[in-house]
C-alpha positions in Angstrom: 0.0 -0.2 0.2 1.1 3.6 -1.0 2.2 5.6 2.3 -0.6 8.3 1.2 -2.8 5.4 1.3 -2.0 3.7 4.5 -1.8 7.3 6.2 -5.9 7.3 5.3 -6.1 4.0 6.7 -4.5 4.5 10.1 -6.1 7.8 10.5 -8.4 7.4 13.0 -9.4 3.4 14.2 -12.3 5.0 16.2 -14.0 6.9 13.4 -13.1 5.4 10.2 -11.9 7.5 7.0 -15.0 6.2 4.7 -17.1 7.6 1.7 -20.6 7.4 1.0 -22.3 7.5 -2.0 -26.0 7.3 -3.3 -27.2 7.3 -6.6 -31.2 7.5 -6.9 -32.6 5.7 -9.8 -35.5 6.0 -12.1 -37.5 3.0 -12.1 -36.8 -0.7 -10.2 -33.2 -1.8 -11.1 -32.9 -5.7 -12.0 -30.6 -7.5 -9.4 -29.4 -9.9 -12.1 -27.9 -7.0 -14.4 -26.9 -5.1 -11.8 -24.7 -7.9 -10.4 -23.6 -8.9 -14.2 -22.3 -5.0 -14.6 -20.5 -5.4 -11.4 -19.0 -8.4 -12.5 -17.6 -6.4 -15.8 -17.0 -3.5 -14.7 -16.0 -3.2 -11.5 -14.8 -6.3 -9.8 -11.9 -6.6 -12.8 -9.7 -3.6 -10.7 -7.1 -5.0 -8.4 -7.8 -3.5 -5.8 -11.9 -4.5 -5.6 -10.7 -8.0 -5.2 -8.3 -7.0 -2.1 -7.9 -6.6 1.3 -5.6 -4.8 3.7 -3.1 -6.7 6.0 -1.4 -4.5 8.7 2.1 -5.0 9.1 3.7 -6.1 12.6 3.1 -3.3 14.7 2.2 -0.6 12.3 5.5 -0.4 12.1 5.6 -0.2 8.3 3.0 0.4 5.9 0.0 -2.1 5.6 -0.2 -3.9 2.4 -2.8 -5.4 -0.3 -3.4 -9.2 -1.0 -6.2 -11.2 -2.5 -9.4 -11.4 -1.1 -9.5 -15.1 -0.1 -12.2 -17.0 -2.3 -13.6 -13.5 -3.2 -17.7 -13.5 -3.9 -19.7 -10.6 -5.2 -22.2 -11.9 -2.9 -20.2 -10.7 0.5 -20.4 -6.9 -1.3 -23.3 -6.3 -3.2 -26.3 -6.6 -0.9 -30.1 -5.7 -1.0 -32.2 -4.1 1.3 -36.2 -2.6 1.0 -37.3 0.6 2.8 -39.8 0.6 5.5 -43.2 2.3 4.2 -44.1 4.4 2.4 -40.5 4.5 1.1 -40.1 8.3 1.1 -37.4 10.6 1.8 -37.8 10.2 6.0 -37.4 6.8 5.8 -34.3 6.7 3.1 -32.8 8.6 5.5 -33.5 6.5 9.0 -32.1 3.8 6.6 -29.0 5.6 5.3 -27.9 6.5 8.8 -28.4 3.1 9.6 -25.9 1.7 7.1 -24.0 4.5 7.6 -22.5 3.6 11.0 -22.4 -0.3 10.3 -18.6 -0.4 9.7 -17.1 -2.0 6.8 -15.4 -5.4 7.4 -11.3 -5.2 6.9 -11.2 -9.1 6.4 -12.3 -8.2 3.1 -12.0 -6.0 0.4 -13.6 -2.4 1.9 -16.2 -2.1 -0.4 -19.9 -2.6 -0.3 -22.5 -1.6 -2.6 -26.4 -1.7 -1.3 -29.6 -2.3 -3.5 -32.2 0.0 -1.9 -35.9 -1.4 -2.7 -38.8 0.3 -1.8 -39.0 3.9 -3.0 -41.9 4.6 -5.4 -40.0 6.5 -7.5 -37.2 3.5 -8.0 -34.4 1.9 -6.8 -31.6 3.8 -4.8 -28.0 2.8 -4.5 -25.5 3.3 -1.5 -22.0 2.8 -2.4 -20.0 2.6 1.1 -15.6 2.4 0.6 -13.0 2.6 2.3 -10.8 6.0 1.5 -7.8 3.9 1.3 -9.1 2.9 -1.6 -9.3 6.1 -3.4 -9.4 10.0 -3.2 -13.2 11.4 -3.9 -11.8 12.5 -7.4 -10.8 9.4 -8.4 -13.5 7.3 -7.2 -16.0 9.3 -8.7 -14.7 8.3 -11.9 -14.8 4.6 -10.9 -18.2 5.1 -10.4 -18.7 6.9 -13.9 -17.1 4.2 -15.5 -20.7 1.9 -13.8 -22.5 4.4 -16.0 -23.7 4.9 -19.3 -24.4 8.2 -21.5 -27.5 6.8 -22.6 -29.2 3.6 -22.0 -27.2 0.4 -23.5 -24.2 2.9 -23.4 -21.9 3.9 -24.5 -19.8 4.3 -21.1 -19.6 7.4 -19.5 -16.5 7.5 -18.3 -13.4 5.8 -20.2 -9.6 5.6 -19.0 -7.0 8.3 -20.4 -3.4 8.3 -20.9 -1.5 11.0 -18.0 -0.2 14.2 -19.8 3.3 13.6 -18.8 3.5 10.7 -21.5 5.4 11.3 -24.6 6.8 14.3 -23.3 9.0 16.1 -25.6 13.0 16.5 -23.5 12.5 20.5 -23.6 9.1 20.0 -21.3 10.8 17.9 -18.6 13.6 20.4 -18.7 11.1 22.9 -17.9 9.2 21.0 -15.3 12.7 20.0 -13.6 13.0 23.9 -13.0 9.8 24.4 -12.0 9.8 22.1 -9.9 13.2 24.0 -7.9 11.5 26.8 -7.6 8.0 24.7 -6.3 10.3 23.3 -3.9 11.3 26.8 -2.3 8.0 27.5 -2.3 6.7 24.6 -0.5 9.5 25.1 2.6 7.7 28.4 3.2 4.5 27.1 2.6 5.0 24.1 5.4 6.0 26.9 7.9 2.9 28.5 7.5 1.1 25.4 7.8 3.0 24.3 11.0 2.4 28.2 12.3 -1.2 28.0 11.6 -3.0 28.7 15.0 -5.8 26.3 16.1 -9.2 27.0 15.3 -11.5 28.6 18.1 -14.3 26.2 20.0 -17.3 26.6 18.6 -20.7 24.1 18.7 -19.0 22.8 15.5 -16.3 21.2 17.7 -16.1 18.8 20.1 -15.5 15.4 20.9 -16.9 13.2 18.3 -18.3 9.6 19.6 -18.7 7.5 16.4 -22.3 7.8 15.9 -22.9 9.2 11.7 -25.9 11.5 10.9 -26.3 12.5 7.1 -28.3 15.0 5.3 -28.3 16.8 1.8 -29.7 19.9 0.4 -32.9 20.2 -2.0 -30.2 21.5 -4.4 -29.6 24.8 -6.5 -29.4 25.4 -10.2 -25.7 25.5 -11.6 -26.9 28.0 -13.9 -27.9 30.3 -10.8 -25.1 30.2 -9.1 -23.3 30.5 -12.7 -25.2 33.9 -12.8 -24.2 34.8 -9.4 -20.4 34.4 -10.1 -20.7 36.0 -13.6 -21.7 39.4 -12.2 -19.0 39.3 -9.2 -16.2 37.9 -11.7 -15.5 35.2 -9.0 -15.8 31.4 -10.2 -18.6 29.0 -9.3 -16.1 27.4 -6.5 -15.8 31.2 -4.9 -19.5 31.2 -4.8 -20.2 28.1 -3.0 -17.7 28.3 -0.7 -19.1 32.0 0.3 -22.3 30.6 0.7 -21.1 27.7 2.9 -19.5 29.9 4.9 -23.4 32.1 4.8 -24.6 28.5 6.4 -22.0 28.4 9.0 -23.1 31.8 10.3 -27.0 31.2 10.3 -26.3 28.0 11.7 -24.4 29.5 14.5 -27.0 32.4 15.0 -29.7 29.9 15.1 -28.2 28.5 17.6 -27.6 31.7 19.8 -23.9 31.5 19.2 -21.3 34.1 18.3 -20.4 33.7 14.3 -16.7 33.1 14.5 -13.7 33.2 11.6 -13.0 29.2 10.8 -10.9 26.8 8.9 -12.0 24.6 6.5 -9.6 21.9 5.5 -9.7 21.2 1.6 -9.1 18.7 -0.4 -6.9 19.9 -3.5 -6.6 16.8 -6.8 -3.3 16.8 -7.9 -3.4 13.8 -10.2 -2.4 14.8 -13.3 -5.7 15.2 -15.6 -7.3 12.1 -16.7 -5.2 10.0 -14.4 -7.5 7.1 -13.8 -7.6 4.8 -10.0 -4.5 3.1 -9.9 -2.6 0.6 -7.5 0.2 3.1 -6.6 -1.6 6.3 -6.4 -5.5 5.7 -4.6 -5.0 9.0 -3.4 -3.4 11.4 -5.0 -4.6 15.0 -3.2 -3.1 17.3 -0.7 -5.4 19.6 1.3 -5.4 23.2 2.0 -6.6 24.8 5.4 -8.9 27.8 4.0 -10.5 30.6 6.2 -14.1 30.8 6.0 -15.5 34.5 6.7 -18.1 33.0 9.1 -17.9 36.3 11.8 -18.9 38.7 8.2 -22.8 39.8 8.4 -22.6 40.7 4.3 -22.7 38.1 1.6 -20.6 40.6 -0.5 -18.2 41.1 1.5 -17.6 37.5 2.8 -17.7 36.7 -1.4 -14.6 38.8 -1.6 -12.6 37.3 1.7 -13.4 34.1 -0.1 -11.9 35.0 -3.2 -8.8 36.7 -1.8 -8.1 33.3 0.2 -8.6 31.7 -2.4 -6.0 33.5 -4.9 -3.6 32.7 -2.3 -4.2 29.3 -1.9 -3.8 29.0 -6.0 -0.3 30.4 -5.6 0.6 28.2 -2.5 2.4 24.9 -2.8 0.4 24.1 0.1 -1.8 20.7 -1.4 1.7 19.7 -2.6 3.7 20.1 0.9 0.4 18.2 2.8 0.8 15.4 0.3 4.2 14.8 1.1 3.7 15.0 5.0 0.8 12.4 4.5 3.3 10.1 2.4 6.1 10.8 5.5 3.3 9.6 8.2 2.3 6.8 6.1 5.6 5.0 6.6 5.4 6.1 10.2 4.2 3.6 12.9 0.5 4.3 13.4 0.8 5.9 16.7 3.0 8.7 15.4 0.7 9.3 12.8 -2.5 9.7 14.9 -0.7 12.3 16.6 0.4 14.0 13.6 -3.4 13.9 12.6 -4.8 15.2 15.4 -2.3 18.4 15.7 -3.2 19.5 11.7 -7.0 18.3 12.5 -7.2 20.8 15.6 -6.3 23.9 13.0 -9.5 23.3 11.3 -13.2 22.8 12.2 -14.5 21.2 9.2 -13.5 19.0 5.9 -15.0 20.8 2.8 -14.9 18.8 -0.4 -16.6 20.2 -4.0 -16.1 17.5 -6.7 -17.6 18.8 -10.0 -19.6 15.8 -11.2 -21.2 15.2 -15.4 -23.7 17.6 -16.6 -25.8 15.6 -18.0 -28.2 13.0 -16.8 -26.6 9.5 -16.9 -27.8 5.5 -16.9 -26.8 2.8 -15.0 -27.8 -0.8 -16.4 -30.6 1.2 -18.0 -32.0 3.3 -15.7 -32.0 7.1 -15.8 -29.6 8.2 -12.6 -32.2 10.8 -11.0 -30.2 12.0 -8.0 -26.7 11.7 -6.8 -24.7 12.5 -3.7 -21.9 12.2 -1.6 -20.2 12.0 1.9 -16.6 12.9 2.2 -15.2 11.6 5.9 -14.3 14.2 8.7 -11.9 11.7 10.6 -8.8 12.9 13.1 -11.2 14.1 15.6 -13.3 16.1 13.0 -17.0 16.2 13.8 -18.1 17.8 10.6 -17.7 17.8 6.8 -19.2 19.2 3.9 -19.2 17.5 0.5 -20.4 19.9 -2.2 -21.4 17.9 -5.7 -23.0 18.7 -9.1 -25.0 16.6 -10.8 -27.0 17.1 -14.4 -27.3 21.1 -13.3 -28.2 20.9 -9.9 -25.6 21.4 -7.3 -25.8 20.2 -3.3 -24.4 19.7 -0.4 -24.0 16.4 1.6 -23.7 17.5 5.7 -22.2 14.8 7.3 -21.9 15.3 11.4 -21.1 13.2 14.5 -24.2 12.9 16.5 -22.5 14.0 19.8 -21.2 17.1 18.8 -23.8 18.2 15.5 -27.2 16.8 16.0 -29.1 18.5 13.3 -26.9 18.3 9.8 -30.1 19.2 7.9 -30.5 22.4 8.9 -26.9 23.4 7.8 -27.6 22.0 4.5 -31.1 23.7 4.4 -29.3 26.8 4.9 -27.0 26.1 2.3 -29.5 26.2 -0.2 -31.3 29.4 1.7 -28.4 31.6 0.8 -28.7 31.3 -2.8 -31.9 32.5 -2.6 -31.3 35.6 -0.3 -27.8 36.1 -2.3 -30.4 36.7 -5.3 -33.2 38.5 -3.7 -30.5 40.9 -2.4 -29.1 41.2 -5.8 -32.5 41.9 -7.6 -33.2 44.4 -4.8 -30.0 46.2 -5.3 -30.6 46.7 -9.4 -34.1 48.1 -8.7 -33.1 50.5 -6.2 -33.3 53.9 -7.7 -29.6 56.0 -8.1 -28.8 57.9 -5.1 -29.5 61.4 -5.0 -32.5 60.5 -6.5 
């Protein structure tokens, strides 16, 4: 196992770093057809047939080995929703499945085929982060889907853009790497010197019971319009909206909003690079200030734009990837102490993954909705996962019930931010010029 994958495997045994994804389909899925598709497209991937074997005393990275007597039956399960099969019943089931630990005697993944919803079948995919990061695993999941009923497949494997690189380009990269190392040393110092995040109700001692929630969804076109009017990026607007949602959540509970940091994954995989056996996780982390204390939406966006500009010009993500690799080579106890140190410099994990723009199909059925929840390990009690799919963007909130008991409220405030932002923009445009 690569050192970075090992770091995610060992991060916190009491709070496993797992990923949960949901695909809601139109119509009932035939289990035999689903099984045949998985046997053809998923099972041939070596990592999905291998289990993890820890080294003696966790002194060196664990290793992957073939799962003895591998059978898809151990990873594909079927369950039915309680009547009437609505959103409340699905949420209760999803929380139950999210709290059912993965079995490390097998390859750490499973898929639940959920029946009983009047709208159609639902797939719940549960896997450990050591198998790959969210960017890579999204590619794996998309490889199970088709652009239309019956094909062609939605995702293909592309060669790395570094292959067949001319010599002059390799020389240029070498010089650029030298400059990046110099900047990286400075950014490592910045990371180490960051103070711990302030104490708010979003921080606390997690006890391990997960709760999930998701927002209704906002049209991507509305997010684009807000970004375009302000010469900002879509990501800037989404992060500013999340800061506003966190602010309102704290106000709802009678707390004074305080600025806090989000720990944000940044994809470092070369464009088109598929999930492989050596780099299941190929991303770095950055610590982004969220202006939760700022009451004005436009000012919050300006603060986010400035923060993201600083991050884009830094080497923090590459530095953190190197740190994760070093931790993965360390004994397990050393790694957990370091994880705790860096986790205290942030309050929540925020993942933003752009998904497919058009509807996709799974075994002939249109995927109506898609969502995922990234982990919030190392003592953090809350995480936000933003995903766009087929013209709609949603946030999934995952929290520890001992700290954040009502993640659905935070998810609802994310959508509310866009409604309020649009209303303020319309009122500002309709207001007469000053002096009239």
